[in-house]
N, C-alpha and C positions, 0 to 999 in steps of 0.2 A: 156289468161285472158283477157277480154275485159273491160278495165278501162278508163274512160275519165273524163278530168277535164274541164268544160265548162267555158270559160272566161266571167266574169261579166263585167258590165259596170263601168263607173267612179264613180257612186254613191256608189257601194259596195267598191270600192277601197278606197274611202275616209274614210270608216269605218274600213279599214284593213281587208276586207273580200273579197273572190274570190271564183268564180266556185261552182262546185257541184260534189261530188263523186258518181259515179254509178258503180255497180259491179254486173255482171251475171255469172261469172266464165266460160265464153263461150269457153276460151282456155284451160280449165282443169288445172289451175295452180292458187295458191293463195300465192306463195312465193316470187313474185317480182312484182314491178310496179302496186301498192304499196306492200310493205312487210307486210303480216299478221304474227304476232309472238304469241308465247304461246305454247300450246300443239300440235306442227306441226306434231308429229309422230302418232297423234290420228284422223287426218281429211284427207279427200281426196276430190278433185275437178275433178276427172277422168271422171264423168258422166256429167260434166258441170253444176254442182251444188255443193255447199259446203255440204259435207256429213261426219258425225261422223263415224270414222273407226278405232275403238280401237281393235287391234288384240289380246291383252292380258288382258282383263278386269278382275278386282277383283269383290268382291260382290257388293261393293259401290264405285262409281267413279265420278270424275269430270273432265272436259276438256273444254279448252277455246281457242279461237283465238281473237286477237285484232289488230286493225289497227288504225294509227294515223288518226284522224278525228276531228280537232279542230273546236268547234263551240262557238258562243257567243250569248248571249241574247240581243246584240245590234240591231239585226234585226230579222224578222220573220224566223224562222228556221223550216224545214220540214225534217222528218225521214220517209222512207218507207222500208219495207222488207217483205219477204215471208218465213213462217216457216211451216214445215210439220214434224210431229211426227207420226211414223207408229204404234202407239199403243195408248191406253187409258191412259193418264196421271195419275200420283199418286204423293204422297209426296216423293217418291224416284225416280221418273222418270219426269222430266220437263226441260224446257229450258228457258233461259233469252237471250234477245237481249238488249245489253247496247247501249243506244243512246249517253250518255256523261259520261264518267268516268275520274276520276282525275289520274288513273294510268293504266299502260298497263297490269299489272297482275290482271285479273278479278277475280281471286281465293282468293285474299287477301283483307282485309278491305280497302275500297276506299270511296270517296264521288261522288255522281252522280245520274243518272237516268237510269232505264232500263224498258223494257216490259217483263213481266213473262207470259209464255204459260203453262198453267196447274200448277200442284202442290198441289192440293187439295186433300182431303179424300172424297171418294164417287164420285158422278156424277155431281158435280157443278163447274168442272174445267172451268176457265174463263181466258180472256186476261186481264191482269191488269198492269196498269202504276204505277211503284214504285220509290221511292226516297230511296237511301242508304246513311246512315251517318256512316261511318266506318263499324262496324259490325251490326248495326241496319237498318232494313228495314221498310218503312212507305209506305202503300198503298195509292196512290193518286186518281186513276180512276180505278174502277173495272167494267169490261165489263158484259155482259149478263151471269149469271150463267148457266154452262152446254154447253156453246157454243163451247168449245174444249174438251168435256168430251169422246166423242166416238172416235173410231178408224177408220181412221186416224184423229188426231188432227191437223187441219191445218187452217191457217188464213193468210190473207194479212193484214198488219197493217200499219196505217199512223198516225204520231203524228206531231203536230205543237206546236211551243211556240212563243208567241208574245214578243215583247220588254218589254211589261208591266208584264211578267210572267204569262200569261194565257196559260195553257196547254190543248189541245183538243186531243182526241183520237177517230179514226175511225177503225172499223174492217170490213173485207169481209171475211165471212166464206163460200161463195158460192152464195149469192144472191146480191152482190153489196156492197159498203161501207155504214155502219151505224155509226152514231155518238155514241159512248158509254158514254160520258160525258166530262166535262170541270172542271178545278180546277185552283186556283191561287197558285203558288209557285215560289219563286225567290231565294231559298236557295243557289244554285250554278249556277250563271250565265256563267260560262265558263266550257267547257268540252274539254279534249284533246284526248281521244280514244273512239272509238265504237268497238263492238264485239259481239261474240256469246259465250254463257256459256251452258254446259250441265251437268246435274246431272242424273246419270243412274245407273242401275244394270247391271250385267253381260249379261242378255239376251236382252238388249236394246242397245248394243254397236255399232250398225250400223244402227240405226233406226231414227236418227235426220237429217233433211236437212234444208238448208237455201238458199235463192236466192233472186235476184232482189233487191238488197240493193241500196238505194238512199238516200244521205245525203247532205243537202245544205241550205244555202251557207256555205262554210268552211271559217275559220277564220286564216288570216296570221298575227301573232304578229310581229309588227314592233316597239313596245314600249318597251324601257328598263325597268327593274325592279325598283320599289321604295321601300325604307325603310319605314315600317309603324308602327312597335311597337319594343320596347325592354322590355322584361319581366324577371327580375332577379328571378331565380328559387331558389337559395341561394347566400351567400355572395361571392362565387367563381364561379358562373355559370350563363350565360345569355342565353336566348332564343330570337334570333334576327328574327323577321318575315318580309318577303317582301311580295309585293302585287301579287306574282306569283311565280310559282316554279322556282327555280335558278339552274344554271349548278353546278353539285357537284364538278367537278374538279376545278371550279373557287371559289365557296363559301368556299371550304375547305382550302384555303390559309390563314393561320393565320396573315401573315404579312399585309393582306389588311385592318386589323381592328385596331382601337386605342380607348381606352377608357380614357378620361380625366375628371378631373385631377388626376394625380398620379398613374394611373393603367397601361397604355401603351398597348402594343400588347398582345393578349391572348396567352396562352400556346398552345391552339390548337382551331381549328375550324372544327366542325363535322356536315355536313348536316343531318337533321332529316331524318331517313329512313322511318317514317311513315308520314311525311308531308314535300315534297320537297321545301316548300316556307319557312321552317325554318332551321335556322342554330344555333348549340349550342356551346357556346364560353366558354372554361374553363379559368379561369383568374389566373395570377401568384399571384397577390396581392388581397386580399379580399376587397370587398366594405364595407364602414363604413355605419352604421345605419343612415338613414334619409339624407345620402349623395346625392348630386345633381351631375350628371355625364352626359356627352356627348359621345355617341358613333359615330365614324366617320368611313366611309368605303371609301376607295380610289376609287374603282369601283366594279360593280357587273354585271354578265352576266346572262341572264335567258336561258332556255333550248333551245331557238331558236337562240341564239347568240347575242342578242342585248346587248351591253354595256352601263351601265350608267356613268354618271359623278360622282363626289364626293358626297357621301350621309352622312347626319349627323341627329341624333335625340337625344333630351335630355330625361333623366329618372331619377327617384329617387328610391333609394333602402330602402326599409321598412323591417326591421327585427322584426317581431311580436314576443313578449315575453310573457311567463306566468306571469299573475297578481297574486300577493299575496294579502291576506286580507289588506285592507287599502291603496293599491296602487290607486285604483278608488274609490271615495267616493261620496255619496249623498251629494250634496253641496247647494241645494235650493229646496223648495217645495212650490209650490202653490196649496194649498188644498182648498181654498175658494176664487175664483177669482171675485165674485159679491159683490159690484158693481164693474165692470170694467170701468175704466176711460180712460186708455192709452193702456195697454196690452190687447190682445185678452181674451174675456170672456172664458177661458179654463183652466183646470187644467194641470199641468206639474210637472216633477221632472227633476232637473238638475244634471248631473254627472261631475265630475272633475277628470282628471288624474293627482295626485300629484307626480307621480313617473317620472323617466326618461325612461321608457319603451314605446314602441309601443304596444298597446293592441287591439286585435280584439274583439269586443263585439258581434259578431255573435253567435246565439244559447245561449247567456246568457239569464238569466230570471230577470224580474222586479216583485216582488210580493208585494201586499199590502194586509196584513194578509195572508189569504189562496187563494187569487185571483191572479193568476200567469200568465204571458204572456211571450213569447219567443221574444227576440231582434233580428232584421235582422242584417246582417253583417255591421259593421261600424269600421273603423280604428280610434281610439282615440289617438291622438298623445301626447307626453309628456307635461304637462302643459296646456293641451286643455280642453274645456268644450264642452258638448253636451246635448241638451234638449230632454227628453222623452215626448212625448204627444200621444194622439189619432191620427191616420192617418187623420182623418177628419179635425182636428184642425192644422195639419202640415203646410199648406200653410200660414196660418195667422202668423206663428212664424218665417218664413224663414228670414225676414228681420232683425231679432235679433241675428243671429248666427246659427250654425250647429244644425239640427233638425233631429232626428231619429224617425219617425213615427212608432206606435205601434198599431196593429191591436187590438181593443177592450181594450185600455189602462185602467187598473183597477182604479176604482174610489177612490178618496182620501176623507176620511170622514172629515168633519169640526172639529169633536170633538177629532180627533187624531187617529192614527192607526201606525202600525208597517210596515215600508218599508224595503224590503230586495233586495239587488243586489247579484245575484247567478250565478256563472260561470258554464262552461259546465261540471264540475266534481262535482257540487252540492256543492262547497265551497262558504260560505257566504263572499263576498268581502267588503260589507259594509251593515249596518243596522242601521236605526233610528227609534225610537218609539217616534214620535213627539206628541205634546200636545199643545192646545190653550193657555196655560199659557207661553209658550215658546216666544209669541210675545213680552211681556213686554210693551204692550201699549193696553189699553182698547178699544181704538177707532180703531186700526188697527186690532185688534182680531176679529172684527165684519165682516170682509171680504174685499176683493179686494187688499190685500198685501201679499206678499210672505214671507216665512221664510227663512232667510239666515244663513249659517255657517259663523262664525266670523273668526276662525282661523282653516284652514285645517290641521294644524299640531297637534292640539289638538284633544282630543277624540270627535268623532262626535255624540256619545250618551250622552254628557253632556248638560243638559239644559241650563247651563250658557253660552254655546258656540253658542247659537242661538238666534236671535232677528228678529223682522219685519224689512223688507228692509227699507232703508231711501232714496232709488232712487226716483226721481220725476216721474219716470214710474211705481212705486210701485212693481217693481221687477227688476231682472238683468238676465233675461233668455239668456243662451248662452254666457255670458260674466262673468268677475269678478264681485264678489258680491260687493255691496256698502259699506258693513261693513268689507270687507277684511282689516286686519291689525289693526282693532279697538281692544280695550282692552276687552276682554270677562269679565263677572262677575264671579270672582273666590272667593268672600267673602260670608262666610256661614251667614245664618240669625242669629240675635241677638234679643231676646225677652227683650224689653225695660221696658214694664209695663203691669200689670194685675189689672183689677178693675171689681167690680160688678156693673151691670147696672140694675139688678132686683134680686128678691130672686131666680130666676130660670136661670139667664143668666149672663156670665162673658164675658169680652171683653179683648182680647190679642194684644197689639201694639207691632209690630216688626220694 
């Protein structure tokens, strides 16, 4: 095998980058210097090209070889290779050349980029640059349809990526390189492996060939890992994320971790098999709802052996609970905002979490009569307030408190309406049938003032528990009501006098 690493200058070294990998299999070997791994029993380089050589194929097969080829979006990177399929490709027989993959096993879900040769139904097979997100594949640049549809399907391919994430792909199917297209994508700035992948039927078991592989510049990681996120999965489990894949043997040492206050070292530390940058910690003591904690890591090693110093990151544990009717209430209503003097000239409904639960409002509904809208996700803390309004009005309310923008917020009629707050199980959590009489003030009833709930512990559908805001702002969106704690009107009406004002009219005095 003829493999060379060309030494780059000081500029590349300053970026942690060096050289270029070139491979033409001229010595008939792919298992050393460097080592290609994977389906090694299904490939051969005896003819000085890499050839699929599956001696015991089934009806449907896959085989791959990968090689460590770390690349980075920090500099302009170029990949070149030659592929020849001695048949007309189909959906059952096609090849991939992985440019930048997050894992060595190219047959498993991974993140990265590859070039696909064929794989279409009919005679439109093309060379296609793709991005892989786990199990999902997204086509980024599609070459000329039919360019690799005939037998043999062959192409030299050149792909470049700029530091800004601009991808370009050229192909040469016999008449020189042609630019097939360009696209912008910065989803995965790092790649760890390159390689070939074949999908084939039993009759195509020796008909894939690859040669003249060139990748550069390669990336040499000299930076230790950083702790970037701590996500509680539940009260006794944490997902700890680093900024790069970490060494499993190091990351799996539970004694390296400590959670304070009051938790200590975890029972176990297990690297995530699907994401080598994540470690799952099982805790001996469960976290407390809304508790503020700090995860400390004594040291951590990446897969290149770079050791970090002490790392730490704070986090809060949120235990979301099921809300019962009355836990979250409609607390304030601005149905007639005009004339607006201080507050924005916009309608809103304020919610208040009067429980000790953390509630996720995501996928709940706000309904005004039959006009219903779905709420986006929002964690409403115990005792907290949040303002619901149209998304176009949300920026104007942000200085007053938490705002939850609602697309197409339902109109609040000045003459009164039924407002309902409904959870994801269609349970009515709060309902208010407001009326202009509730203002208790003829002047404020004409507009510009909000209706406030007086006592959150009393029935929200009681007219005597609502009055016009007494705030100088004419409302209290996102904060405690100006009437909070005031004595609501609980005295029933008393008819004091009745007299006739004409032969057809009487007057009642209450």
